[in-house]
N, CA, C and O atoms as CSV, one atom per row, in Angstrom:
chain,resi,resn,atom,element,x,y,z
A,1,LEU,N,N,53.517,-127.051,-66.827
A,1,LEU,CA,C,52.526,-127.821,-65.803
A,1,LEU,C,C,54.105,-127.179,-64.418
A,1,LEU,O,O,55.293,-127.456,-64.587
A,2,GLU,N,N,53.513,-126.307,-63.167
A,2,GLU,CA,C,54.519,-126.418,-61.777
A,2,GLU,C,C,53.934,-127.279,-61.769
A,2,GLU,O,O,52.971,-127.565,-62.480
A,3,VAL,N,N,54.386,-127.806,-61.013
A,3,VAL,CA,C,54.377,-129.565,-59.849
A,3,VAL,C,C,55.141,-129.019,-59.030
A,3,VAL,O,O,56.235,-128.702,-59.498
A,4,GLN,N,N,54.888,-128.693,-57.512
A,4,GLN,CA,C,55.715,-129.088,-56.293
A,4,GLN,C,C,55.469,-130.536,-55.609
A,4,GLN,O,O,54.335,-130.787,-55.199
A,5,PHE,N,N,56.490,-131.485,-55.476
A,5,PHE,CA,C,56.201,-131.845,-54.245
A,5,PHE,C,C,56.533,-132.687,-52.813
A,5,PHE,O,O,57.610,-133.282,-52.762
A,6,VAL,N,N,56.085,-132.715,-52.243
A,6,VAL,CA,C,56.349,-133.196,-50.919
A,6,VAL,C,C,56.871,-134.681,-50.313
A,6,VAL,O,O,56.032,-135.533,-50.022
A,7,ILE,N,N,58.290,-134.929,-50.145
A,7,ILE,CA,C,58.704,-135.946,-50.441
A,7,ILE,C,C,58.932,-136.239,-48.715
A,7,ILE,O,O,59.402,-135.393,-47.953
A,8,THR,N,N,58.454,-137.732,-48.269
A,8,THR,CA,C,58.224,-137.919,-46.989
A,8,THR,C,C,59.122,-139.401,-46.303
A,8,THR,O,O,59.217,-140.509,-46.831
A,9,GLY,N,N,59.425,-139.154,-45.600
A,9,GLY,CA,C,59.724,-141.169,-45.508
A,9,GLY,C,C,61.398,-140.815,-44.471
A,9,GLY,O,O,61.955,-139.900,-43.864
A,10,SER,N,N,61.557,-142.022,-44.781
A,10,SER,CA,C,62.949,-141.837,-43.807
A,10,SER,C,C,64.202,-141.895,-45.413
A,10,SER,O,O,64.302,-142.815,-46.225
A,11,ASN,N,N,64.794,-140.876,-45.393
A,11,ASN,CA,C,66.543,-140.650,-45.968
A,11,ASN,C,C,66.927,-142.294,-46.533
A,11,ASN,O,O,67.038,-143.065,-45.581
A,12,ARG,N,N,67.033,-142.608,-47.188
A,12,ARG,CA,C,67.944,-143.736,-47.842
A,12,ARG,C,C,69.334,-143.760,-47.605
A,12,ARG,O,O,69.972,-144.709,-47.148
A,13,HIS,N,N,69.892,-142.319,-48.048
A,13,HIS,CA,C,70.428,-142.283,-48.905
A,13,HIS,C,C,71.441,-140.957,-47.943
A,13,HIS,O,O,71.047,-140.589,-46.836
A,14,SER,N,N,72.479,-140.493,-48.456
A,14,SER,CA,C,73.383,-140.151,-47.454
A,14,SER,C,C,72.730,-138.317,-46.334
A,14,SER,O,O,71.686,-137.681,-46.476
A,15,GLN,N,N,73.542,-138.148,-45.663
A,15,GLN,CA,C,73.024,-137.373,-44.624
A,15,GLN,C,C,72.036,-136.222,-45.593
A,15,GLN,O,O,72.385,-135.967,-46.746
A,16,LYS,N,N,70.675,-135.522,-44.925
A,16,LYS,CA,C,69.442,-134.688,-45.529
A,16,LYS,C,C,69.962,-134.560,-47.303
A,16,LYS,O,O,69.651,-133.570,-47.964
A,17,GLU,N,N,70.604,-135.472,-47.768
A,17,GLU,CA,C,70.637,-135.281,-48.959
A,17,GLU,C,C,69.331,-135.993,-50.464
A,17,GLU,O,O,69.102,-137.112,-50.924
A,18,TYR,N,N,68.804,-134.594,-50.739
A,18,TYR,CA,C,67.457,-135.650,-51.169
A,18,TYR,C,C,68.014,-135.536,-53.252
A,18,TYR,O,O,67.228,-135.335,-54.177
A,19,ARG,N,N,69.445,-135.734,-53.359
A,19,ARG,CA,C,69.746,-134.673,-54.565
A,19,ARG,C,C,69.156,-135.694,-55.987
A,19,ARG,O,O,68.918,-135.393,-57.156
A,20,SER,N,N,69.044,-137.406,-54.988
A,20,SER,CA,C,68.512,-139.067,-55.825
A,20,SER,C,C,67.437,-139.209,-56.520
A,20,SER,O,O,67.086,-139.500,-57.664
A,21,TYR,N,N,66.742,-138.746,-54.886
A,21,TYR,CA,C,65.550,-137.861,-55.651
A,21,TYR,C,C,64.493,-137.312,-56.686
A,21,TYR,O,O,63.492,-137.586,-57.348
A,22,LEU,N,N,65.767,-135.978,-56.239
A,22,LEU,CA,C,65.494,-135.129,-57.398
A,22,LEU,C,C,65.999,-135.739,-58.882
A,22,LEU,O,O,65.492,-135.746,-60.004
A,23,GLN,N,N,66.878,-136.094,-58.486
A,23,GLN,CA,C,67.320,-136.862,-60.034
A,23,GLN,C,C,66.982,-137.593,-60.653
A,23,GLN,O,O,67.273,-137.910,-61.806
A,24,TYR,N,N,66.050,-138.103,-59.673
A,24,TYR,CA,C,64.848,-139.229,-60.743
A,24,TYR,C,C,63.389,-138.826,-61.278
A,24,TYR,O,O,62.793,-139.279,-62.255
A,25,LEU,N,N,62.902,-137.641,-60.170
A,25,LEU,CA,C,62.019,-137.559,-60.793
A,25,LEU,C,C,62.175,-136.657,-61.797
A,25,LEU,O,O,61.196,-136.291,-62.447
A,26,GLU,N,N,63.354,-136.216,-62.034
A,26,GLU,CA,C,64.068,-135.019,-63.057
A,26,GLU,C,C,63.912,-136.037,-64.180
A,26,GLU,O,O,63.289,-135.646,-65.167
A,27,TYR,N,N,64.286,-137.028,-64.182
A,27,TYR,CA,C,64.476,-138.558,-65.334
A,27,TYR,C,C,62.717,-139.151,-65.740
A,27,TYR,O,O,62.316,-139.520,-66.844
A,28,LEU,N,N,62.203,-139.101,-64.886
A,28,LEU,CA,C,60.664,-139.423,-64.763
A,28,LEU,C,C,60.246,-138.365,-65.910
A,28,LEU,O,O,60.002,-138.868,-67.007
A,29,ASN,N,N,60.134,-136.979,-65.796
A,29,ASN,CA,C,59.769,-136.212,-66.116
A,29,ASN,C,C,60.176,-136.082,-67.895
A,29,ASN,O,O,59.224,-135.758,-68.604
A,30,GLN,N,N,61.286,-136.277,-68.475
A,30,GLN,CA,C,62.089,-135.859,-68.932
A,30,GLN,C,C,61.630,-137.192,-69.795
A,30,GLN,O,O,61.787,-137.080,-71.011
A,31,HIS,N,N,61.097,-138.406,-69.328
A,31,HIS,CA,C,61.269,-139.240,-70.493
A,31,HIS,C,C,59.396,-139.920,-70.175
A,31,HIS,O,O,59.017,-140.973,-70.688
A,32,ARG,N,N,58.908,-139.453,-69.685
A,32,ARG,CA,C,57.323,-139.445,-70.100
A,32,ARG,C,C,56.429,-139.041,-71.763
A,32,ARG,O,O,56.111,-137.967,-72.274
A,33,PRO,N,N,56.320,-139.981,-72.050
A,33,PRO,CA,C,55.464,-139.778,-72.951
A,33,PRO,C,C,54.488,-138.658,-73.324
A,33,PRO,O,O,53.723,-138.057,-72.568
A,34,PRO,N,N,54.726,-138.443,-75.078
A,34,PRO,CA,C,53.744,-137.235,-75.436
A,34,PRO,C,C,52.337,-137.240,-74.801
A,34,PRO,O,O,51.842,-138.313,-74.457
A,35,PRO,N,N,51.726,-136.159,-74.647
A,35,PRO,CA,C,50.675,-135.825,-74.404
A,35,PRO,C,C,49.840,-137.179,-75.619
A,35,PRO,O,O,50.376,-137.933,-76.431
A,36,ASN,N,N,48.382,-136.998,-75.243
A,36,ASN,CA,C,47.680,-137.341,-76.006
A,36,ASN,C,C,46.549,-136.779,-76.121
A,36,ASN,O,O,46.292,-135.983,-75.218
A,37,SER,N,N,45.396,-136.976,-77.306
A,37,SER,CA,C,45.019,-135.064,-77.730
A,37,SER,C,C,44.409,-135.213,-76.580
A,37,SER,O,O,45.010,-134.293,-76.026
A,38,TYR,N,N,43.792,-135.565,-75.859
A,38,TYR,CA,C,42.816,-135.347,-74.440
A,38,TYR,C,C,43.783,-134.357,-73.620
A,38,TYR,O,O,43.718,-133.140,-73.448
A,39,GLU,N,N,44.506,-135.117,-73.274
A,39,GLU,CA,C,45.423,-134.483,-72.599
A,39,GLU,C,C,46.091,-133.099,-73.187
A,39,GLU,O,O,46.032,-132.189,-72.359
A,40,ALA,N,N,46.593,-132.806,-74.193
A,40,ALA,CA,C,46.543,-131.660,-75.413
A,40,ALA,C,C,45.634,-131.498,-74.886
A,40,ALA,O,O,46.099,-131.294,-73.764
A,41,PHE,N,N,43.937,-131.364,-74.709
A,41,PHE,CA,C,43.758,-130.092,-75.042
A,41,PHE,C,C,42.987,-129.923,-74.172
A,41,PHE,O,O,42.145,-129.055,-74.402
A,42,ALA,N,N,42.901,-130.704,-72.694
A,42,ALA,CA,C,42.497,-130.643,-71.079
A,42,ALA,C,C,44.321,-128.982,-70.878
A,42,ALA,O,O,44.275,-127.885,-70.321
A,43,LYS,N,N,45.058,-129.404,-71.337
A,43,LYS,CA,C,45.831,-128.519,-70.815
A,43,LYS,C,C,45.650,-127.367,-70.370
A,43,LYS,O,O,45.320,-126.482,-71.159
A,44,GLY,N,N,45.846,-127.042,-68.778
A,44,GLY,CA,C,45.957,-125.491,-67.832
A,44,GLY,C,C,44.408,-125.549,-67.666
A,44,GLY,O,O,43.772,-124.526,-67.409
A,45,TYR,N,N,43.755,-126.887,-67.834
A,45,TYR,CA,C,42.522,-126.948,-66.705
A,45,TYR,C,C,42.827,-128.015,-65.623
A,45,TYR,O,O,41.799,-128.072,-64.949
A,46,GLU,N,N,43.848,-128.995,-65.066
A,46,GLU,CA,C,43.696,-129.842,-64.371
A,46,GLU,C,C,43.833,-129.326,-62.931
A,46,GLU,O,O,43.412,-130.034,-62.015
A,47,ASP,N,N,44.353,-128.231,-62.697
A,47,ASP,CA,C,43.988,-127.602,-61.441
A,47,ASP,C,C,43.072,-126.738,-60.593
A,47,ASP,O,O,43.363,-126.039,-59.622
A,48,TYR,N,N,41.648,-126.987,-61.305
A,48,TYR,CA,C,40.680,-126.166,-61.123
A,48,TYR,C,C,39.135,-126.790,-60.724
A,48,TYR,O,O,38.366,-127.517,-61.352
A,49,LEU,N,N,39.080,-126.347,-59.792
A,49,LEU,CA,C,37.286,-127.279,-59.758
A,49,LEU,C,C,36.941,-126.550,-59.846
A,49,LEU,O,O,37.237,-125.514,-59.251
A,50,GLN,N,N,35.957,-126.754,-60.806
A,50,GLN,CA,C,34.690,-125.785,-61.119
A,50,GLN,C,C,33.544,-126.298,-60.198
A,50,GLN,O,O,33.570,-127.057,-59.229
A,51,CYS,N,N,32.482,-125.606,-60.846
A,51,CYS,CA,C,31.234,-126.146,-60.468
A,51,CYS,C,C,30.593,-126.049,-62.088
A,51,CYS,O,O,30.681,-125.271,-63.038
A,52,PRO,N,N,29.727,-127.662,-61.691
A,52,PRO,CA,C,29.137,-128.443,-62.997
A,52,PRO,C,C,28.105,-127.464,-63.310
A,52,PRO,O,O,27.229,-126.891,-62.663
A,53,LEU,N,N,28.702,-127.463,-65.123
A,53,LEU,CA,C,27.682,-126.613,-65.774
A,53,LEU,C,C,26.444,-127.581,-66.362
A,53,LEU,O,O,26.550,-128.793,-66.549
A,54,GLN,N,N,25.227,-126.759,-66.616
A,54,GLN,CA,C,24.119,-127.708,-66.535
A,54,GLN,C,C,23.511,-127.126,-67.885
A,54,GLN,O,O,22.943,-126.054,-67.677
A,55,PRO,N,N,23.460,-127.696,-69.701
A,55,PRO,CA,C,23.818,-126.403,-70.717
A,55,PRO,C,C,21.958,-126.639,-70.806
A,55,PRO,O,O,21.462,-125.882,-71.641
A,56,LEU,N,N,21.209,-127.303,-70.279
A,56,LEU,CA,C,19.606,-126.591,-70.484
A,56,LEU,C,C,19.201,-125.556,-69.789
A,56,LEU,O,O,18.146,-124.942,-69.945
A,57,MET,N,N,20.623,-125.216,-68.477
A,57,MET,CA,C,20.090,-123.879,-67.841
A,57,MET,C,C,20.854,-123.107,-68.203
A,57,MET,O,O,20.470,-122.062,-68.728
A,58,ASP,N,N,22.083,-123.374,-68.040
A,58,ASP,CA,C,22.909,-122.085,-68.285
A,58,ASP,C,C,23.085,-121.536,-69.583
A,58,ASP,O,O,22.952,-122.316,-70.526
A,59,ASN,N,N,23.348,-120.386,-69.811
A,59,ASN,CA,C,23.784,-119.554,-71.095
A,59,ASN,C,C,25.118,-119.836,-71.346
A,59,ASN,O,O,26.107,-119.321,-70.824
A,60,LEU,N,N,25.049,-120.785,-72.276
A,60,LEU,CA,C,26.582,-121.253,-72.628
A,60,LEU,C,C,27.525,-120.988,-73.908
A,60,LEU,O,O,26.885,-120.976,-74.960
A,61,GLU,N,N,28.973,-120.763,-74.048
A,61,GLU,CA,C,29.296,-119.964,-75.492
A,61,GLU,C,C,29.274,-121.160,-76.647
A,61,GLU,O,O,29.380,-122.101,-75.861
A,62,SER,N,N,29.234,-121.570,-77.493
A,62,SER,CA,C,29.436,-122.450,-78.448
A,62,SER,C,C,30.768,-123.099,-78.094
A,62,SER,O,O,30.612,-124.275,-78.422
A,63,GLN,N,N,31.654,-122.996,-77.737
A,63,GLN,CA,C,33.755,-123.027,-77.027
A,63,GLN,C,C,32.889,-124.549,-76.327
A,63,GLN,O,O,33.037,-125.711,-76.704
A,64,THR,N,N,31.925,-123.987,-75.139
A,64,THR,CA,C,31.341,-124.624,-74.229
A,64,THR,C,C,31.237,-125.988,-74.471
A,64,THR,O,O,31.712,-127.068,-74.121
A,65,TYR,N,N,30.237,-125.377,-75.379
A,65,TYR,CA,C,29.374,-126.611,-76.350
A,65,TYR,C,C,29.903,-127.612,-76.786
A,65,TYR,O,O,29.424,-128.741,-76.682
A,66,GLU,N,N,30.961,-127.328,-77.332
A,66,GLU,CA,C,32.002,-128.077,-78.168
A,66,GLU,C,C,33.088,-128.805,-76.973
A,66,GLU,O,O,34.078,-129.407,-77.386
A,67,ILE,N,N,32.972,-128.758,-76.335
A,67,ILE,CA,C,33.945,-129.208,-75.086
A,67,ILE,C,C,33.068,-130.444,-74.422
A,67,ILE,O,O,33.631,-131.537,-74.367
A,68,PHE,N,N,31.667,-130.323,-73.897
A,68,PHE,CA,C,30.696,-131.017,-74.085
A,68,PHE,C,C,31.028,-132.029,-75.326
A,68,PHE,O,O,31.526,-133.093,-74.957
A,69,GLU,N,N,30.856,-131.894,-76.600
A,69,GLU,CA,C,30.806,-133.309,-77.211
A,69,GLU,C,C,32.104,-133.665,-77.860
A,69,GLU,O,O,32.103,-134.339,-78.891
A,70,LYS,N,N,33.224,-133.242,-77.304
A,70,LYS,CA,C,34.240,-134.377,-77.023
A,70,LYS,C,C,34.477,-135.258,-75.902
A,70,LYS,O,O,35.317,-136.121,-75.648
A,71,ASP,N,N,33.494,-134.779,-75.324
A,71,ASP,CA,C,33.293,-136.009,-73.974
A,71,ASP,C,C,33.410,-136.855,-74.332
A,71,ASP,O,O,32.190,-136.977,-74.435
A,72,HIS,N,N,33.986,-138.320,-74.936
A,72,HIS,CA,C,33.493,-139.579,-75.174
A,72,HIS,C,C,32.833,-140.126,-73.872
A,72,HIS,O,O,31.923,-140.940,-74.027
A,73,ILE,N,N,33.057,-139.903,-73.080
A,73,ILE,CA,C,32.939,-141.387,-71.986
A,73,ILE,C,C,31.168,-140.582,-71.194
A,73,ILE,O,O,30.194,-141.207,-70.774
A,74,LYS,N,N,31.304,-139.591,-71.240
A,74,LYS,CA,C,29.504,-139.204,-71.295
A,74,LYS,C,C,28.678,-139.732,-71.976
A,74,LYS,O,O,27.613,-140.147,-71.517
A,75,TYR,N,N,29.138,-139.844,-73.642
A,75,TYR,CA,C,28.220,-140.578,-74.744
A,75,TYR,C,C,28.164,-141.767,-74.307
A,75,TYR,O,O,27.099,-142.329,-74.563
A,76,SER,N,N,29.055,-142.477,-73.636
A,76,SER,CA,C,29.354,-144.009,-73.682
A,76,SER,C,C,28.745,-144.167,-72.156
A,76,SER,O,O,28.493,-145.202,-71.539
A,77,GLN,N,N,28.626,-143.064,-71.837
A,77,GLN,CA,C,27.666,-143.482,-70.585
A,77,GLN,C,C,26.321,-143.652,-70.788
A,77,GLN,O,O,25.621,-144.613,-70.469
A,78,TYR,N,N,26.118,-142.967,-71.164
A,78,TYR,CA,C,24.500,-142.529,-72.070
A,78,TYR,C,C,23.740,-143.679,-72.556
A,78,TYR,O,O,22.682,-144.224,-72.241
A,79,GLN,N,N,24.627,-143.851,-73.409
A,79,GLN,CA,C,24.110,-145.590,-73.886
A,79,GLN,C,C,24.382,-146.415,-73.656
A,79,GLN,O,O,25.031,-147.020,-74.508
A,80,GLN,N,N,24.131,-147.048,-72.431
A,80,GLN,CA,C,24.591,-148.044,-71.532
A,80,GLN,C,C,23.152,-148.080,-70.559
A,80,GLN,O,O,23.077,-148.842,-69.596
């Protein structure tokens, strides 16, 4: 995942040096926890807006139905 950052606000370090901020962001990136199963499954789809699928109206592939079945939140909401 390639992420871009926009840093705004007053610089509290030496003149126009953002190195401290960059080093901290790199530290956070290197020490983040490994992705859980949901994050690993969804990798690559984070930044794409998609139209909602309607399984009863659209002709969907079995792989798409498998994604629906892995949505635990949806099923817990149906039960409530």
